[in-house]
mmCIF file of the N, C-alpha and C atoms, coordinates in Angstrom:
data_MODEL
# 
_entry.id   MODEL 
# 
loop_
_atom_site.group_PDB 
_atom_site.id 
_atom_site.type_symbol 
_atom_site.label_atom_id 
_atom_site.label_alt_id 
_atom_site.label_comp_id 
_atom_site.label_asym_id 
_atom_site.label_entity_id 
_atom_site.label_seq_id 
_atom_site.pdbx_PDB_ins_code 
_atom_site.Cartn_x 
_atom_site.Cartn_y 
_atom_site.Cartn_z 
_atom_site.occupancy 
_atom_site.B_iso_or_equiv 
_atom_site.pdbx_formal_charge 
_atom_site.auth_seq_id 
_atom_site.auth_comp_id 
_atom_site.auth_asym_id 
_atom_site.auth_atom_id 
_atom_site.pdbx_PDB_model_num 
ATOM 1   N N  . UNK A 1 1  ? 0.810   -1.194 0.000   1.00 0.00 ? 1  UNK A N  1 
ATOM 2   C CA . UNK A 1 1  ? 0.000   0.000  0.000   1.00 0.00 ? 1  UNK A CA 1 
ATOM 3   C C  . UNK A 1 1  ? 0.857   1.264  0.000   1.00 0.00 ? 1  UNK A C  1 
ATOM 4   N N  . UNK A 1 2  ? 2.098   1.181  0.404   1.00 0.00 ? 2  UNK A N  1 
ATOM 5   C CA . UNK A 1 2  ? 2.920   2.369  0.539   1.00 0.00 ? 2  UNK A CA 1 
ATOM 6   C C  . UNK A 1 2  ? 3.173   3.070  -0.791  1.00 0.00 ? 2  UNK A C  1 
ATOM 7   N N  . UNK A 1 3  ? 2.764   2.486  -1.921  1.00 0.00 ? 3  UNK A N  1 
ATOM 8   C CA . UNK A 1 3  ? 2.941   3.128  -3.213  1.00 0.00 ? 3  UNK A CA 1 
ATOM 9   C C  . UNK A 1 3  ? 1.879   4.190  -3.486  1.00 0.00 ? 3  UNK A C  1 
ATOM 10  N N  . UNK A 1 4  ? 0.966   4.432  -2.556  1.00 0.00 ? 4  UNK A N  1 
ATOM 11  C CA . UNK A 1 4  ? -0.065  5.445  -2.751  1.00 0.00 ? 4  UNK A CA 1 
ATOM 12  C C  . UNK A 1 4  ? 0.493   6.859  -2.719  1.00 0.00 ? 4  UNK A C  1 
ATOM 13  N N  . UNK A 1 5  ? 1.624   7.042  -2.071  1.00 0.00 ? 5  UNK A N  1 
ATOM 14  C CA . UNK A 1 5  ? 2.328   8.325  -2.047  1.00 0.00 ? 5  UNK A CA 1 
ATOM 15  C C  . UNK A 1 5  ? 1.579   9.434  -1.312  1.00 0.00 ? 5  UNK A C  1 
ATOM 16  N N  . UNK A 1 6  ? 0.886   9.097  -0.238  1.00 0.00 ? 6  UNK A N  1 
ATOM 17  C CA . UNK A 1 6  ? 0.314   10.125 0.620   1.00 0.00 ? 6  UNK A CA 1 
ATOM 18  C C  . UNK A 1 6  ? 1.412   10.681 1.514   1.00 0.00 ? 6  UNK A C  1 
ATOM 19  N N  . UNK A 1 7  ? 1.249   11.933 1.899   1.00 0.00 ? 7  UNK A N  1 
ATOM 20  C CA . UNK A 1 7  ? 2.159   12.558 2.843   1.00 0.00 ? 7  UNK A CA 1 
ATOM 21  C C  . UNK A 1 7  ? 1.358   13.598 3.621   1.00 0.00 ? 7  UNK A C  1 
ATOM 22  N N  . UNK A 1 8  ? 1.884   14.019 4.765   1.00 0.00 ? 8  UNK A N  1 
ATOM 23  C CA . UNK A 1 8  ? 1.203   15.074 5.517   1.00 0.00 ? 8  UNK A CA 1 
ATOM 24  C C  . UNK A 1 8  ? 2.217   15.951 6.205   1.00 0.00 ? 8  UNK A C  1 
ATOM 25  N N  . UNK A 1 9  ? 1.773   17.156 6.518   1.00 0.00 ? 9  UNK A N  1 
ATOM 26  C CA . UNK A 1 9  ? 2.588   18.071 7.315   1.00 0.00 ? 9  UNK A CA 1 
ATOM 27  C C  . UNK A 1 9  ? 1.651   18.856 8.222   1.00 0.00 ? 9  UNK A C  1 
ATOM 28  N N  . UNK A 1 10 ? 2.207   19.295 9.326   1.00 0.00 ? 10 UNK A N  1 
ATOM 29  C CA . UNK A 1 10 ? 1.421   20.077 10.280  1.00 0.00 ? 10 UNK A CA 1 
ATOM 30  C C  . UNK A 1 10 ? 1.932   21.508 10.294  1.00 0.00 ? 10 UNK A C  1 
ATOM 31  N N  . UNK A 1 11 ? 1.056   22.417 10.684  1.00 0.00 ? 11 UNK A N  1 
ATOM 32  C CA . UNK A 1 11 ? 1.427   23.821 10.782  1.00 0.00 ? 11 UNK A CA 1 
ATOM 33  C C  . UNK A 1 11 ? 1.485   24.231 12.247  1.00 0.00 ? 11 UNK A C  1 
ATOM 34  N N  . UNK A 1 12 ? 1.968   25.450 12.484  1.00 0.00 ? 12 UNK A N  1 
ATOM 35  C CA . UNK A 1 12 ? 2.070   25.963 13.855  1.00 0.00 ? 12 UNK A CA 1 
ATOM 36  C C  . UNK A 1 12 ? 0.717   26.032 14.546  1.00 0.00 ? 12 UNK A C  1 
ATOM 37  N N  . UNK A 1 13 ? -0.338  26.259 13.766  1.00 0.00 ? 13 UNK A N  1 
ATOM 38  C CA . UNK A 1 13 ? -1.676  26.360 14.357  1.00 0.00 ? 13 UNK A CA 1 
ATOM 39  C C  . UNK A 1 13 ? -2.421  25.029 14.312  1.00 0.00 ? 13 UNK A C  1 
ATOM 40  N N  . UNK A 1 14 ? -1.675  23.928 14.282  1.00 0.00 ? 14 UNK A N  1 
ATOM 41  C CA . UNK A 1 14 ? -2.195  22.562 14.390  1.00 0.00 ? 14 UNK A CA 1 
ATOM 42  C C  . UNK A 1 14 ? -3.148  22.147 13.271  1.00 0.00 ? 14 UNK A C  1 
ATOM 43  N N  . UNK A 1 15 ? -2.928  22.657 12.076  1.00 0.00 ? 15 UNK A N  1 
ATOM 44  C CA . UNK A 1 15 ? -3.641  22.158 10.915  1.00 0.00 ? 15 UNK A CA 1 
ATOM 45  C C  . UNK A 1 15 ? -2.811  21.036 10.303  1.00 0.00 ? 15 UNK A C  1 
ATOM 46  N N  . UNK A 1 16 ? -3.461  20.096 9.661   1.00 0.00 ? 16 UNK A N  1 
ATOM 47  C CA . UNK A 1 16 ? -2.773  18.992 9.001   1.00 0.00 ? 16 UNK A CA 1 
ATOM 48  C C  . UNK A 1 16 ? -3.110  19.046 7.518   1.00 0.00 ? 16 UNK A C  1 
ATOM 49  N N  . UNK A 1 17 ? -2.094  19.224 6.687   1.00 0.00 ? 17 UNK A N  1 
ATOM 50  C CA . UNK A 1 17 ? -2.262  19.228 5.242   1.00 0.00 ? 17 UNK A CA 1 
ATOM 51  C C  . UNK A 1 17 ? -1.897  17.850 4.728   1.00 0.00 ? 17 UNK A C  1 
ATOM 52  N N  . UNK A 1 18 ? -2.832  17.187 4.041   1.00 0.00 ? 18 UNK A N  1 
ATOM 53  C CA . UNK A 1 18 ? -2.580  15.868 3.469   1.00 0.00 ? 18 UNK A CA 1 
ATOM 54  C C  . UNK A 1 18 ? -2.470  16.021 1.962   1.00 0.00 ? 18 UNK A C  1 
ATOM 55  N N  . UNK A 1 19 ? -1.381  15.457 1.413   1.00 0.00 ? 19 UNK A N  1 
ATOM 56  C CA . UNK A 1 19 ? -1.158  15.502 -0.022  1.00 0.00 ? 19 UNK A CA 1 
ATOM 57  C C  . UNK A 1 19 ? -1.106  14.093 -0.586  1.00 0.00 ? 19 UNK A C  1 
ATOM 58  N N  . UNK A 1 20 ? -1.408  13.992 -1.870  1.00 0.00 ? 20 UNK A N  1 
ATOM 59  C CA . UNK A 1 20 ? -1.306  12.723 -2.591  1.00 0.00 ? 20 UNK A CA 1 
ATOM 60  C C  . UNK A 1 20 ? -0.539  13.009 -3.867  1.00 0.00 ? 20 UNK A C  1 
ATOM 61  N N  . UNK A 1 21 ? 0.571   12.339 -4.027  1.00 0.00 ? 21 UNK A N  1 
ATOM 62  C CA . UNK A 1 21 ? 1.466   12.555 -5.162  1.00 0.00 ? 21 UNK A CA 1 
ATOM 63  C C  . UNK A 1 21 ? 1.794   14.031 -5.322  1.00 0.00 ? 21 UNK A C  1 
ATOM 64  N N  . UNK A 1 22 ? 2.028   14.714 -4.196  1.00 0.00 ? 22 UNK A N  1 
ATOM 65  C CA . UNK A 1 22 ? 2.435   16.106 -4.197  1.00 0.00 ? 22 UNK A CA 1 
ATOM 66  C C  . UNK A 1 22 ? 1.320   17.125 -4.331  1.00 0.00 ? 22 UNK A C  1 
ATOM 67  N N  . UNK A 1 23 ? 0.080   16.683 -4.473  1.00 0.00 ? 23 UNK A N  1 
ATOM 68  C CA . UNK A 1 23 ? -1.043  17.602 -4.631  1.00 0.00 ? 23 UNK A CA 1 
ATOM 69  C C  . UNK A 1 23 ? -1.873  17.627 -3.354  1.00 0.00 ? 23 UNK A C  1 
ATOM 70  N N  . UNK A 1 24 ? -2.205  18.845 -2.889  1.00 0.00 ? 24 UNK A N  1 
ATOM 71  C CA . UNK A 1 24 ? -2.999  18.969 -1.671  1.00 0.00 ? 24 UNK A CA 1 
ATOM 72  C C  . UNK A 1 24 ? -4.371  18.350 -1.889  1.00 0.00 ? 24 UNK A C  1 
ATOM 73  N N  . UNK A 1 25 ? -4.741  17.439 -0.982  1.00 0.00 ? 25 UNK A N  1 
ATOM 74  C CA . UNK A 1 25 ? -6.018  16.753 -1.076  1.00 0.00 ? 25 UNK A CA 1 
ATOM 75  C C  . UNK A 1 25 ? -6.995  17.297 -0.048  1.00 0.00 ? 25 UNK A C  1 
ATOM 76  N N  . UNK A 1 26 ? -6.524  17.492 1.190   1.00 0.00 ? 26 UNK A N  1 
ATOM 77  C CA . UNK A 1 26 ? -7.422  17.967 2.234   1.00 0.00 ? 26 UNK A CA 1 
ATOM 78  C C  . UNK A 1 26 ? -6.629  18.644 3.343   1.00 0.00 ? 26 UNK A C  1 
ATOM 79  N N  . UNK A 1 27 ? -7.342  19.414 4.150   1.00 0.00 ? 27 UNK A N  1 
ATOM 80  C CA . UNK A 1 27 ? -6.771  20.066 5.325   1.00 0.00 ? 27 UNK A CA 1 
ATOM 81  C C  . UNK A 1 27 ? -7.641  19.686 6.509   1.00 0.00 ? 27 UNK A C  1 
ATOM 82  N N  . UNK A 1 28 ? -7.012  19.173 7.560   1.00 0.00 ? 28 UNK A N  1 
ATOM 83  C CA . UNK A 1 28 ? -7.730  18.837 8.792   1.00 0.00 ? 28 UNK A CA 1 
ATOM 84  C C  . UNK A 1 28 ? -7.467  19.928 9.816   1.00 0.00 ? 28 UNK A C  1 
ATOM 85  N N  . UNK A 1 29 ? -8.526  20.301 10.528  1.00 0.00 ? 29 UNK A N  1 
ATOM 86  C CA . UNK A 1 29 ? -8.410  21.341 11.568  1.00 0.00 ? 29 UNK A CA 1 
ATOM 87  C C  . UNK A 1 29 ? -9.119  20.863 12.822  1.00 0.00 ? 29 UNK A C  1 
ATOM 88  N N  . UNK A 1 30 ? -8.779  21.471 13.925  1.00 0.00 ? 30 UNK A N  1 
ATOM 89  C CA . UNK A 1 30 ? -9.471  21.223 15.182  1.00 0.00 ? 30 UNK A CA 1 
ATOM 90  C C  . UNK A 1 30 ? -9.425  19.776 15.617  1.00 0.00 ? 30 UNK A C  1 
ATOM 91  N N  . UNK A 1 31 ? -10.598 19.248 15.982  1.00 0.00 ? 31 UNK A N  1 
ATOM 92  C CA . UNK A 1 31 ? -10.709 17.888 16.490  1.00 0.00 ? 31 UNK A CA 1 
ATOM 93  C C  . UNK A 1 31 ? -10.281 16.842 15.473  1.00 0.00 ? 31 UNK A C  1 
ATOM 94  N N  . UNK A 1 32 ? -10.593 17.074 14.199  1.00 0.00 ? 32 UNK A N  1 
ATOM 95  C CA . UNK A 1 32 ? -10.191 16.124 13.158  1.00 0.00 ? 32 UNK A CA 1 
ATOM 96  C C  . UNK A 1 32 ? -8.677  16.021 13.074  1.00 0.00 ? 32 UNK A C  1 
ATOM 97  N N  . UNK A 1 33 ? -8.006  17.160 13.152  1.00 0.00 ? 33 UNK A N  1 
ATOM 98  C CA . UNK A 1 33 ? -6.545  17.170 13.107  1.00 0.00 ? 33 UNK A CA 1 
ATOM 99  C C  . UNK A 1 33 ? -5.969  16.481 14.340  1.00 0.00 ? 33 UNK A C  1 
ATOM 100 N N  . UNK A 1 34 ? -6.541  16.758 15.506  1.00 0.00 ? 34 UNK A N  1 
ATOM 101 C CA . UNK A 1 34 ? -6.050  16.155 16.743  1.00 0.00 ? 34 UNK A CA 1 
ATOM 102 C C  . UNK A 1 34 ? -6.219  14.641 16.719  1.00 0.00 ? 34 UNK A C  1 
ATOM 103 N N  . UNK A 1 35 ? -7.372  14.163 16.239  1.00 0.00 ? 35 UNK A N  1 
ATOM 104 C CA . UNK A 1 35 ? -7.594  12.712 16.148  1.00 0.00 ? 35 UNK A CA 1 
ATOM 105 C C  . UNK A 1 35 ? -6.636  12.066 15.153  1.00 0.00 ? 35 UNK A C  1 
ATOM 106 N N  . UNK A 1 36 ? -6.425  12.737 14.020  1.00 0.00 ? 36 UNK A N  1 
ATOM 107 C CA . UNK A 1 36 ? -5.497  12.214 13.022  1.00 0.00 ? 36 UNK A CA 1 
ATOM 108 C C  . UNK A 1 36 ? -4.091  12.096 13.605  1.00 0.00 ? 36 UNK A C  1 
ATOM 109 N N  . UNK A 1 37 ? -3.615  13.160 14.257  1.00 0.00 ? 37 UNK A N  1 
ATOM 110 C CA . UNK A 1 37 ? -2.257  13.152 14.805  1.00 0.00 ? 37 UNK A CA 1 
ATOM 111 C C  . UNK A 1 37 ? -2.096  12.108 15.904  1.00 0.00 ? 37 UNK A C  1 
ATOM 112 N N  . UNK A 1 38 ? -3.133  11.910 16.705  1.00 0.00 ? 38 UNK A N  1 
ATOM 113 C CA . UNK A 1 38 ? -3.075  10.884 17.749  1.00 0.00 ? 38 UNK A CA 1 
ATOM 114 C C  . UNK A 1 38 ? -2.970  9.496  17.124  1.00 0.00 ? 38 UNK A C  1 
ATOM 115 N N  . UNK A 1 39 ? -3.733  9.256  16.067  1.00 0.00 ? 39 UNK A N  1 
ATOM 116 C CA . UNK A 1 39 ? -3.696  7.954  15.396  1.00 0.00 ? 39 UNK A CA 1 
ATOM 117 C C  . UNK A 1 39 ? -2.386  7.761  14.648  1.00 0.00 ? 39 UNK A C  1 
ATOM 118 N N  . UNK A 1 40 ? -1.809  8.842  14.123  1.00 0.00 ? 40 UNK A N  1 
ATOM 119 C CA . UNK A 1 40 ? -0.570  8.758  13.347  1.00 0.00 ? 40 UNK A CA 1 
ATOM 120 C C  . UNK A 1 40 ? 0.645   8.538  14.228  1.00 0.00 ? 40 UNK A C  1 
ATOM 121 N N  . UNK A 1 41 ? 0.554   8.937  15.487  1.00 0.00 ? 41 UNK A N  1 
ATOM 122 C CA . UNK A 1 41 ? 1.682   8.813  16.404  1.00 0.00 ? 41 UNK A CA 1 
ATOM 123 C C  . UNK A 1 41 ? 2.069   7.344  16.574  1.00 0.00 ? 41 UNK A C  1 
ATOM 124 N N  . UNK A 1 42 ? 3.241   6.989  16.108  1.00 0.00 ? 42 UNK A N  1 
ATOM 125 C CA . UNK A 1 42 ? 3.747   5.631  16.255  1.00 0.00 ? 42 UNK A CA 1 
ATOM 126 C C  . UNK A 1 42 ? 3.277   4.658  15.186  1.00 0.00 ? 42 UNK A C  1 
ATOM 127 N N  . UNK A 1 43 ? 2.461   5.106  14.230  1.00 0.00 ? 43 UNK A N  1 
ATOM 128 C CA . UNK A 1 43 ? 1.978   4.213  13.174  1.00 0.00 ? 43 UNK A CA 1 
ATOM 129 C C  . UNK A 1 43 ? 3.085   3.931  12.170  1.00 0.00 ? 43 UNK A C  1 
ATOM 130 N N  . UNK A 1 44 ? 3.102   2.703  11.632  1.00 0.00 ? 44 UNK A N  1 
ATOM 131 C CA . UNK A 1 44 ? 4.095   2.384  10.606  1.00 0.00 ? 44 UNK A CA 1 
ATOM 132 C C  . UNK A 1 44 ? 3.659   2.986  9.268   1.00 0.00 ? 44 UNK A C  1 
ATOM 133 N N  . UNK A 1 45 ? 4.504   2.861  8.239   1.00 0.00 ? 45 UNK A N  1 
ATOM 134 C CA . UNK A 1 45 ? 4.239   3.500  6.951   1.00 0.00 ? 45 UNK A CA 1 
ATOM 135 C C  . UNK A 1 45 ? 2.919   3.057  6.327   1.00 0.00 ? 45 UNK A C  1 
ATOM 136 N N  . UNK A 1 46 ? 2.651   1.754  6.324   1.00 0.00 ? 46 UNK A N  1 
ATOM 137 C CA . UNK A 1 46 ? 1.409   1.270  5.721   1.00 0.00 ? 46 UNK A CA 1 
ATOM 138 C C  . UNK A 1 46 ? 0.184   1.773  6.476   1.00 0.00 ? 46 UNK A C  1 
ATOM 139 N N  . UNK A 1 47 ? 0.266   1.785  7.799   1.00 0.00 ? 47 UNK A N  1 
ATOM 140 C CA . UNK A 1 47 ? -0.857  2.282  8.601   1.00 0.00 ? 47 UNK A CA 1 
ATOM 141 C C  . UNK A 1 47 ? -1.071  3.774  8.353   1.00 0.00 ? 47 UNK A C  1 
ATOM 142 N N  . UNK A 1 48 ? 0.023   4.527  8.206   1.00 0.00 ? 48 UNK A N  1 
ATOM 143 C CA . UNK A 1 48 ? -0.103  5.954  7.910   1.00 0.00 ? 48 UNK A CA 1 
ATOM 144 C C  . UNK A 1 48 ? -0.756  6.183  6.558   1.00 0.00 ? 48 UNK A C  1 
ATOM 145 N N  . UNK A 1 49 ? -0.371  5.392  5.560   1.00 0.00 ? 49 UNK A N  1 
ATOM 146 C CA . UNK A 1 49 ? -0.974  5.533  4.234   1.00 0.00 ? 49 UNK A CA 1 
ATOM 147 C C  . UNK A 1 49 ? -2.488  5.292  4.302   1.00 0.00 ? 49 UNK A C  1 
ATOM 148 N N  . UNK A 1 50 ? -2.878  4.255  5.017   1.00 0.00 ? 50 UNK A N  1 
ATOM 149 C CA . UNK A 1 50 ? -4.300  3.950  5.151   1.00 0.00 ? 50 UNK A CA 1 
ATOM 150 C C  . UNK A 1 50 ? -5.028  5.051  5.919   1.00 0.00 ? 50 UNK A C  1 
ATOM 151 N N  . UNK A 1 51 ? -4.417  5.546  6.970   1.00 0.00 ? 51 UNK A N  1 
ATOM 152 C CA . UNK A 1 51 ? -5.002  6.624  7.767   1.00 0.00 ? 51 UNK A CA 1 
ATOM 153 C C  . UNK A 1 51 ? -5.213  7.878  6.918   1.00 0.00 ? 51 UNK A C  1 
ATOM 154 N N  . UNK A 1 52 ? -4.215  8.235  6.121   1.00 0.00 ? 52 UNK A N  1 
ATOM 155 C CA . UNK A 1 52 ? -4.343  9.417  5.276   1.00 0.00 ? 52 UNK A CA 1 
ATOM 156 C C  . UNK A 1 52 ? -5.373  9.201  4.172   1.00 0.00 ? 52 UNK A C  1 
ATOM 157 N N  . UNK A 1 53 ? -5.425  7.992  3.627   1.00 0.00 ? 53 UNK A N  1 
ATOM 158 C CA . UNK A 1 53 ? -6.431  7.685  2.607   1.00 0.00 ? 53 UNK A CA 1 
ATOM 159 C C  . UNK A 1 53 ? -7.836  7.842  3.174   1.00 0.00 ? 53 UNK A C  1 
ATOM 160 N N  . UNK A 1 54 ? -8.040  7.342  4.355   1.00 0.00 ? 54 UNK A N  1 
ATOM 161 C CA . UNK A 1 54 ? -9.358  7.467  4.984   1.00 0.00 ? 54 UNK A CA 1 
ATOM 162 C C  . UNK A 1 54 ? -9.685  8.910  5.316   1.00 0.00 ? 54 UNK A C  1 
ATOM 163 N N  . UNK A 1 55 ? -8.683  9.673  5.745   1.00 0.00 ? 55 UNK A N  1 
ATOM 164 C CA . UNK A 1 55 ? -8.916  11.072 6.116   1.00 0.00 ? 55 UNK A CA 1 
ATOM 165 C C  . UNK A 1 55 ? -9.330  11.918 4.919   1.00 0.00 ? 55 UNK A C  1 
ATOM 166 N N  . UNK A 1 56 ? -8.909  11.537 3.726   1.00 0.00 ? 56 UNK A N  1 
ATOM 167 C CA . UNK A 1 56 ? -9.274  12.319 2.543   1.00 0.00 ? 56 UNK A CA 1 
ATOM 168 C C  . UNK A 1 56 ? -10.718 12.102 2.150   1.00 0.00 ? 56 UNK A C  1 
ATOM 169 N N  . UNK A 1 57 ? -11.270 10.938 2.469   1.00 0.00 ? 57 UNK A N  1 
ATOM 170 C CA . UNK A 1 57 ? -12.652 10.657 2.135   1.00 0.00 ? 57 UNK A CA 1 
ATOM 171 C C  . UNK A 1 57 ? -12.886 10.186 0.714   1.00 0.00 ? 57 UNK A C  1 
ATOM 172 N N  . UNK A 1 58 ? -11.950 10.405 -0.183  1.00 0.00 ? 58 UNK A N  1 
ATOM 173 C CA . UNK A 1 58 ? -12.142 10.034 -1.578  1.00 0.00 ? 58 UNK A CA 1 
ATOM 174 C C  . UNK A 1 58 ? -11.333 8.824  -1.999  1.00 0.00 ? 58 UNK A C  1 
ATOM 175 N N  . UNK A 1 59 ? -10.568 8.259  -1.100  1.00 0.00 ? 59 UNK A N  1 
ATOM 176 C CA . UNK A 1 59 ? -9.654  7.200  -1.461  1.00 0.00 ? 59 UNK A CA 1 
ATOM 177 C C  . UNK A 1 59 ? -9.974  5.900  -0.735  1.00 0.00 ? 59 UNK A C  1 
ATOM 178 N N  . UNK A 1 60 ? -11.215 5.718  -0.340  1.00 0.00 ? 60 UNK A N  1 
ATOM 179 C CA . UNK A 1 60 ? -11.540 4.517  0.410   1.00 0.00 ? 60 UNK A CA 1 
ATOM 180 C C  . UNK A 1 60 ? -12.599 3.663  -0.275  1.00 0.00 ? 60 UNK A C  1 
ATOM 181 N N  . UNK A 1 61 ? -12.951 4.011  -1.492  1.00 0.00 ? 61 UNK A N  1 
ATOM 182 C CA . UNK A 1 61 ? -14.007 3.287  -2.179  1.00 0.00 ? 61 UNK A CA 1 
ATOM 183 C C  . UNK A 1 61 ? -13.493 2.197  -3.108  1.00 0.00 ? 61 UNK A C  1 
ATOM 184 N N  . UNK A 1 62 ? -12.176 2.176  -3.358  1.00 0.00 ? 62 UNK A N  1 
ATOM 185 C CA . UNK A 1 62 ? -11.602 1.178  -4.241  1.00 0.00 ? 62 UNK A CA 1 
ATOM 186 C C  . UNK A 1 62 ? -11.735 1.524  -5.705  1.00 0.00 ? 62 UNK A C  1 
ATOM 187 N N  . UNK A 1 63 ? -12.136 2.755  -6.009  1.00 0.00 ? 63 UNK A N  1 
ATOM 188 C CA . UNK A 1 63 ? -12.310 3.127  -7.406  1.00 0.00 ? 63 UNK A CA 1 
ATOM 189 C C  . UNK A 1 63 ? -11.233 4.091  -7.888  1.00 0.00 ? 63 UNK A C  1 
ATOM 190 N N  . UNK A 1 64 ? -10.097 4.135  -7.188  1.00 0.00 ? 64 UNK A N  1 
ATOM 191 C CA . UNK A 1 64 ? -9.037  5.021  -7.594  1.00 0.00 ? 64 UNK A CA 1 
ATOM 192 C C  . UNK A 1 64 ? -8.448  4.548  -8.913  1.00 0.00 ? 64 UNK A C  1 
ATOM 193 N N  . UNK A 1 65 ? -8.108  5.480  -9.765  1.00 0.00 ? 65 UNK A N  1 
ATOM 194 C CA . UNK A 1 65 ? -7.517  5.144  -11.044 1.00 0.00 ? 65 UNK A CA 1 
ATOM 195 C C  . UNK A 1 65 ? -6.005  5.182  -10.922 1.00 0.00 ? 65 UNK A C  1 
ATOM 196 N N  . UNK A 1 66 ? -5.352  4.252  -11.580 1.00 0.00 ? 66 UNK A N  1 
ATOM 197 C CA . UNK A 1 66 ? -3.897  4.276  -11.630 1.00 0.00 ? 66 UNK A CA 1 
ATOM 198 C C  . UNK A 1 66 ? -3.497  5.144  -12.791 1.00 0.00 ? 66 UNK A C  1 
ATOM 199 N N  . UNK A 1 67 ? -2.567  6.060  -12.540 1.00 0.00 ? 67 UNK A N  1 
ATOM 200 C CA . UNK A 1 67 ? -2.106  6.974  -13.571 1.00 0.00 ? 67 UNK A CA 1 
ATOM 201 C C  . UNK A 1 67 ? -0.834  6.430  -14.192 1.00 0.00 ? 67 UNK A C  1 
ATOM 202 N N  . UNK A 1 68 ? -0.770  6.474  -15.492 1.00 0.00 ? 68 UNK A N  1 
ATOM 203 C CA . UNK A 1 68 ? 0.423   6.006  -16.196 1.00 0.00 ? 68 UNK A CA 1 
ATOM 204 C C  . UNK A 1 68 ? 1.520   7.054  -16.020 1.00 0.00 ? 68 UNK A C  1 
ATOM 205 N N  . UNK A 1 69 ? 2.719   6.588  -15.819 1.00 0.00 ? 69 UNK A N  1 
ATOM 206 C CA . UNK A 1 69 ? 3.858   7.493  -15.681 1.00 0.00 ? 69 UNK A CA 1 
ATOM 207 C C  . UNK A 1 69 ? 4.180   8.072  -17.049 1.00 0.00 ? 69 UNK A C  1 
ATOM 208 N N  . UNK A 1 70 ? 4.552   9.333  -17.031 1.00 0.00 ? 70 UNK A N  1 
ATOM 209 C CA . UNK A 1 70 ? 5.003   9.893  -18.295 1.00 0.00 ? 70 UNK A CA 1 
ATOM 210 C C  . UNK A 1 70 ? 4.363   11.107 -18.645 1.00 0.00 ? 70 UNK A C  1 
# 
């Protein structure tokens, strides 16, 4: 699953920006951000990828398209 290429970063005001293949997908704030960070603490790479996929809301249906490189 780690080939999904999700990543996240936090800001000083505790927002969480989640990106997929370098493109911003969603921003978590407040309680959502706090819950995400608590779940992410200590999670391995595969668990983090799944957590970020679920947090986006659009990547959990199994209908994601694979993009050809190039």
